[in-house]
C-alpha positions, 0 to 999 in steps of 0.5 A: 500500500506504501508504494501503490500510494507513493505511485498515485502520488507521483502518477502526474510526474510518471512517463512510464512505469516497468513492473516486475511480477505479478501482471495483476498487480498492474489493475491497482496502479492509477492511470498511467501513459504507459505501463511495461511488464516483462516477464520476470527472470531471464533477460527481462532486465535487459529487455526492458531497458532495451524497450525503455531506450528504444532499441526495442518495440513492445510487442507482446501481450499477456497471457491474462485477462484485464 
C-alpha cells in the first residue's frame, strides 16, 4: 500500500512504469501513460531497459485477461 500511494502521488510525473512480477498488480495502479510488464527472470531486465531506450518495440501480449 505505501508503494501504491507513492506511485499515485507521483502519477502526474511518471511517463512509464516498469513492473516486474505479477501482472495482476497493475490493475491497482492509477492511469499512467505507459506500463511495461516484463516477464520475470532470464533477460527480462535487459529487455525492459532496451525497450525504454527505444531499441526494442514492445509487442508482447499478457497471458491474462484485464
